[in-house]
DRENTORMI-369426 format. One line per 10 residues: number of its first residue (from 1); their letters; for each residue x, y, z of C-alpha. Coordinates in steps of 0.5 Angstrom, whole numbers, plus 500, padded with zeros to 3 digits. Layout:
<zases>
NUM> A> X,Y,Z; ...
</zases>
This chain:
<zases>
1> MAQKGSDDKQ> 500,500,500; 502,507,499; 506,510,505; 504,517,507; 509,523,507; 514,524,502; 520,522,505; 516,515,507; 514,515,500; 521,515,497
11> FSRRDFLKTT> 524,510,502; 518,506,500; 519,506,493; 527,505,493; 526,499,498; 520,496,493; 525,497,487; 531,493,491; 526,488,494; 522,486,488
21> GVATGGIIGG> 528,484,483; 526,477,483; 519,479,480; 522,483,474; 526,476,471; 520,472,473; 515,476,470; 516,474,463; 514,467,464; 509,469,470
31> SLIGGFVGYN> 502,467,471; 499,472,467; 503,473,460; 504,468,456; 497,466,455; 495,471,451; 501,471,445; 498,471,438; 491,474,440; 489,479,435
41> LNDGDTASDT> 487,486,438; 483,487,431; 478,482,432; 477,484,440; 472,489,441; 474,495,444; 471,501,448; 473,508,449; 477,510,455; 475,514,460
51> SGENKGEGAA> 479,521,460; 480,521,467; 482,528,470; 488,526,474; 491,521,479; 497,519,475; 493,519,468; 497,520,462; 502,516,458; 509,515,458
61> DGGSENPGRI> 514,516,452; 514,510,448; 507,508,448; 500,509,447; 496,512,452; 489,509,450; 491,503,446; 483,501,447; 480,496,451; 478,489,450
71> FFHNDAQFET> 475,486,457; 473,493,461; 467,496,457; 465,500,462; 468,506,464; 467,506,471; 469,499,472; 476,501,469; 477,507,473; 476,503,479
81> ISQAMERIYP> 481,498,478; 486,503,475; 485,507,481; 486,501,485; 492,499,481; 495,506,482; 494,506,490; 498,499,490; 504,502,485; 503,510,486
91> EDDMGPGAIK> 507,515,482; 512,519,486; 518,523,485; 522,516,483; 518,515,477; 511,514,474; 505,509,477; 501,504,475; 497,508,471; 502,512,467
101> LGAPYFLDMQ> 506,505,466; 499,502,463; 498,497,468; 491,497,467; 491,496,460; 495,490,461; 490,487,466; 485,488,461; 488,484,456; 490,479,460
111> LAGAYGNNSK> 483,478,463; 480,477,456; 485,471,455; 487,465,458; 489,468,464; 482,471,465; 478,465,463; 482,460,467; 483,456,460; 489,452,462
121> EYMKGPFYEG> 486,450,469; 481,445,472; 475,448,474; 470,443,475; 467,441,482; 467,439,487; 469,445,490; 472,446,497; 474,452,501; 482,452,500
131> EPTQGYQSRL> 487,452,505; 491,459,506; 497,456,503; 494,454,497; 493,461,494; 487,463,489; 482,457,490; 475,459,487; 470,456,482; 470,463,479
141> TRAELFTLGI> 474,465,473; 479,470,475; 475,475,470; 469,473,474; 473,475,481; 476,481,478; 469,483,476; 466,482,483; 472,485,486; 471,492,483
151> ERLDAEANEA> 463,491,485; 465,490,492; 471,496,492; 465,501,490; 460,498,495; 465,498,501; 467,505,499; 460,507,499; 459,504,505; 465,507,509
161> FDDDFSKLDG> 465,514,505; 458,515,501; 462,515,494; 465,510,489; 472,508,490; 475,512,484; 472,518,487; 475,518,494; 482,521,496; 488,517,497
171> EDMDEVLTKF> 488,515,504; 481,513,504; 482,508,498; 488,505,502; 483,504,508; 478,500,503; 484,496,500; 487,495,507; 480,491,508; 481,487,502
181> QKGEADMGVP> 488,485,504; 486,483,511; 480,479,509; 475,484,512; 471,486,506; 465,483,504; 465,480,498; 457,478,498; 458,471,497; 461,465,501
191> SATAKPEDFF> 468,465,503; 469,458,499; 467,462,493; 471,468,493; 475,471,499; 477,479,499; 484,477,500; 484,473,494; 482,479,490; 487,483,493
201> NLLRSATIEG> 493,478,492; 491,477,485; 490,485,484; 497,486,487; 500,481,482; 497,484,476; 499,491,478; 507,489,479; 506,484,473; 503,490,469
211> VYCDPMYRGN> 509,495,471; 515,490,469; 512,486,463; 515,487,456; 511,493,453; 508,488,448; 503,486,453; 501,493,454; 504,495,460; 511,498,462
221> RGMEGWKMKQ> 510,503,458; 516,506,455; 520,501,459; 520,506,464; 519,500,469; 525,497,467; 529,504,467; 527,505,474; 530,498,476; 536,499,471
231> FPGHQHQYID> 533,492,468; 536,491,460; 530,488,458; 531,483,452; 538,484,449; 540,479,444; 547,478,447; 552,481,452; 558,478,449; 561,485,448
241> KIDSGEFEDI> 560,487,456; 561,480,459; 568,481,461; 567,488,463; 569,489,471; 564,495,471; 557,496,472; 554,497,465; 548,501,464; 544,498,458
251> KPQSLYGGKS> 538,501,454; 533,496,455; 530,493,449; 523,490,448; 521,483,445; 519,487,439; 526,489,438; 525,497,440; 529,500,445; 528,506,449
</zases>
């Protein structure tokens, strides 16, 4: 969650970038991407994006601010999930947040594909409540769980603050998200069907993967996520640098071959 106070926020982002190094290397083969390679965006339905007024909205260099949506056809739903992702990975003086990095569009693309539909997983009954060590266990697909989670984010926000989640200030958003993180939010369904902490954990993972994925998956816009970690992306070879005793600052390169 975002820390309050500029000094705490700077430390939090630095600490986050140092301690999530394993994420960058594991993203490419991670749980989300990989199930959507080859999806023809021209064949998918798209909807116009909500314009947004602030809260980290915008595009970084090297990417489209609005590449079109495939899964989220409702502007309000997309704004809710975008602001939730922004609170998990906020913009600060060290770099852009989830929205500018395109993480919501990354999630939109994944929910429309195999990841969102659980296409590669056994999804038939009987259904039992999973153990805490088993992680996400639900009869709902991830697409259904995210749709339900967005609805419940707004419900919790309206109950506590009499307004939709995306219209709250940052501290109030954090309070709502913390209830999901701690498993204290009401999902409106039995816990065996969907747990609030499962939704939060999937949301957090999707945010991090969207920030650090290859730009071909519509996140990590302008490779700014990689730049903050000085991650070189997908270089063809390092033979000209392998014998160097110095730290090599390499411009990142995507799977498409484009450089920053």
